[in-house]
VEXLOPA-892698 format. One record per residue: residue in one letter; x, y, z of N, C-alpha, C in turn; residue number from 1. Coordinates in steps of 0.02 Angstrom, whole numbers, plus 50000, padded with zeros to 5 digits. Layout:
BEGIN
PALO aa   nxx   nyy   nzz  caxx  cayy  cazz   cxx   cyy   czz   i
PALO  A     X     Y     Z     X     Y     Z     X     Y     Z NUM
...
//
This chain:
BEGIN
PALO aa   nxx   nyy   nzz  caxx  cayy  cazz   cxx   cyy   czz   i
PALO  X 49364 48996 49815 49298 49008 49791 49270 48949 49753   1
PALO  X 49311 48907 49729 49288 48850 49690 49247 48802 49732   2
PALO  X 49257 48803 49798 49220 48757 49841 49145 48766 49833   3
PALO  X 49122 48827 49827 49051 48840 49820 49023 48817 49754   4
PALO  X 49064 48813 49703 49039 48796 49637 49017 48724 49632   5
PALO  X 49040 48680 49676 49021 48611 49674 48962 48595 49718   6
PALO  X 48938 48643 49757 48884 48632 49803 48818 48651 49772   7
PALO  X 48766 48612 49785 48699 48629 49763 48661 48656 49823   8
PALO  X 48628 48712 49814 48589 48741 49868 48515 48736 49849   9
PALO  X 48472 48721 49897 48401 48717 49884 48365 48778 49913  10
PALO  X 48394 48836 49904 48366 48898 49930 48342 48938 49870  11
PALO  X 48286 48972 49876 48260 49010 49820 48299 49075 49810  12
PALO  X 48289 49105 49752 48326 49165 49733 48320 49222 49784  13
PALO  X 48259 49240 49806 48255 49295 49855 48296 49282 49918  14
PALO  X 48297 49220 49941 48336 49203 50001 48411 49210 49987  15
PALO  X 48433 49188 49928 48504 49194 49910 48524 49268 49905  16
PALO  X 48483 49308 49873 48498 49379 49866 48500 49412 49935  17
PALO  X 48454 49394 49979 48453 49422 50047 48516 49404 50085  18
PALO  X 48540 49342 50076 48602 49321 50109 48661 49363 50084  19
PALO  X 48664 49376 50019 48719 49416 49991 48713 49488 50016  20
PALO  X 48653 49515 50018 48644 49583 50044 48665 49588 50117  21
PALO  X 48656 49534 50154 48680 49533 50224 48756 49541 50227  22
PALO  X 48791 49510 50179 48863 49519 50175 48880 49590 50154  23
PALO  X 48843 49616 50104 48854 49685 50082 48847 49733 50141  24
PALO  X 48800 49722 50185 48787 49767 50241 48846 49771 50289  25
PALO  X 48889 49722 50289 48946 49721 50334 49004 49765 50310  26
PALO  X 48997 49794 50251 49053 49833 50224 49028 49895 50187  27
PALO  X 49058 49952 50202 49039 50013 50165 49058 50008 50091  28
PALO  X 49105 49964 50075 49126 49955 50006 49068 49933 49961  29
PALO  X 49020 49896 49989 48965 49869 49951 48899 49905 49965  30
PALO  X 48901 49962 49996 48840 49998 50016 48793 50010 49958  31
PALO  X 48818 50029 49900 48776 50046 49843 48774 49991 49790  32
PALO  X 48789 49930 49810 48791 49875 49762 48721 49851 49744  33
PALO  X 48712 49834 49681 48649 49806 49656 48664 49740 49621  34
PALO  X 48625 49689 49636 48633 49623 49607 48583 49615 49550  35
PALO  X 48607 49592 49493 48563 49582 49436 48521 49519 49445  36
PALO  X 48469 49514 49406 48432 49451 49401 48476 49403 49363  37
PALO  X 48470 49338 49376 48510 49290 49338 48490 49290 49264  38
PALO  X 48540 49286 49221 48529 49283 49149 48557 49217 49123  39
PALO  X 48515 49180 49088 48536 49115 49062 48569 49125 48994  40
PALO  X 48628 49095 48986 48665 49099 48924 48644 49045 48874  41
PALO  X 48673 49046 48815 48654 49000 48762 48669 48926 48777  42
PALO  X 48715 48914 48822 48732 48844 48840 48701 48823 48906  43
PALO  X 48655 48864 48932 48621 48848 48994 48655 48876 49056  44
PALO  X 48713 48906 49048 48748 48936 49105 48710 48998 49128  45
PALO  X 48719 49016 49190 48685 49074 49219 48736 49125 49242  46
PALO  X 48723 49189 49226 48767 49243 49245 48731 49291 49292  47
PALO  X 48765 49312 49345 48740 49361 49392 48793 49416 49396  48
PALO  X 48771 49479 49396 48817 49535 49397 48804 49581 49457  49
PALO  X 48856 49616 49478 48851 49666 49531 48874 49732 49502  50
PALO  X 48835 49784 49513 48852 49852 49491 48846 49899 49550  51
PALO  X 48879 49956 49544 48875 50008 49595 48847 50071 49564  52
PALO  X 48795 50099 49594 48764 50161 49571 48749 50160 49496  53
PALO  X 48721 50108 49471 48702 50102 49400 48762 50108 49353  54
PALO  X 48822 50097 49378 48882 50100 49337 48893 50035 49299  55
PALO  X 48952 50028 49271 48967 49967 49234 48972 49907 49281  56
PALO  X 48971 49848 49253 48976 49787 49293 49043 49786 49330  57
PALO  X 49039 49776 49396 49099 49772 49437 49120 49699 49449  58
PALO  X 49071 49656 49458 49083 49584 49468 49035 49545 49425  59
PALO  X 49059 49492 49394 49017 49448 49354 49034 49376 49372  60
PALO  X 48983 49338 49388 48992 49267 49405 48950 49226 49356  61
PALO  X 48980 49176 49326 48945 49130 49281 48953 49059 49309  62
PALO  X 48897 49023 49313 48898 48956 49341 48843 48914 49307  63
PALO  X 48842 48849 49320 48792 48806 49288 48720 48820 49309  64
PALO  X 48709 48850 49368 48641 48864 49392 48641 48930 49430  65
PALO  X 48581 48958 49439 48578 49021 49476 48597 49010 49549  66
PALO  X 48581 48952 49577 48600 48938 49646 48675 48939 49654  67
PALO  X 48710 48908 49607 48783 48907 49611 48813 48976 49598  68
PALO  X 48784 49013 49552 48809 49080 49538 48804 49124 49601  69
PALO  X 48746 49121 49635 48738 49161 49696 48783 49136 49752  70
PALO  X 48792 49071 49757 48837 49044 49809 48909 49067 49798  71
PALO  X 48931 49066 49735 48999 49089 49719 49004 49164 49733  72
PALO  X 48953 49202 49712 48954 49274 49725 48958 49288 49800  73
PALO  X 48920 49251 49839 48923 49261 49912 48992 49247 49940  74
PALO  X 49023 49193 49918 49091 49178 49941 49140 49232 49920  75
PALO  X 49135 49255 49859 49180 49307 49833 49173 49371 49873  76
PALO  X 49111 49393 49882 49099 49455 49919 49120 49447 49992  77
PALO  X 49106 49390 50022 49127 49378 50092 49203 49383 50098  78
PALO  X 49239 49355 50051 49313 49359 50053 49336 49431 50045  79
PALO  X 49303 49469 50001 49322 49539 49991 49308 49580 50055  80
PALO  X 49253 49567 50088 49237 49602 50150 49289 49585 50204  81
PALO  X 49307 49522 50209 49357 49502 50259 49425 49534 50245  82
PALO  X 49445 49537 50182 49508 49569 50164 49505 49643 50184  83
PALO  X 49449 49676 50170 49441 49746 50189 49446 49756 50264  84
PALO  X 49417 49710 50302 49422 49714 50375 49493 49706 50399  85
PALO  X 49528 49656 50370 49597 49644 50390 49641 49705 50376  86
PALO  X 49629 49739 50321 49668 49798 50305 49655 49855 50354  87
PALO  X 49592 49862 50376 49576 49915 50424 49607 49901 50492  88
PALO  X 49613 49836 50510 49640 49818 50575 49716 49825 50575  89
PALO  X 49748 49811 50519 49821 49811 50516 49851 49879 50520  90
//
């Protein structure tokens, strides 16, 4: 997942969120997932969270920019979806 943290993306927030939702759609595990708006921390870092059914935070990603936070979140969720697929096939 660290590979995405070094990449800069020039895609706007709605496009990044839509890309992540596309990954969510591939798995029933993420059917009720909600992505927070990016929140900037005191040192300039940005945090993005994922929750299910208005519950507590299930995933939290903090990165230097919102683009990087969403890119890392996408990689993380993609890996989780792939692992879920592999388990169903095995």
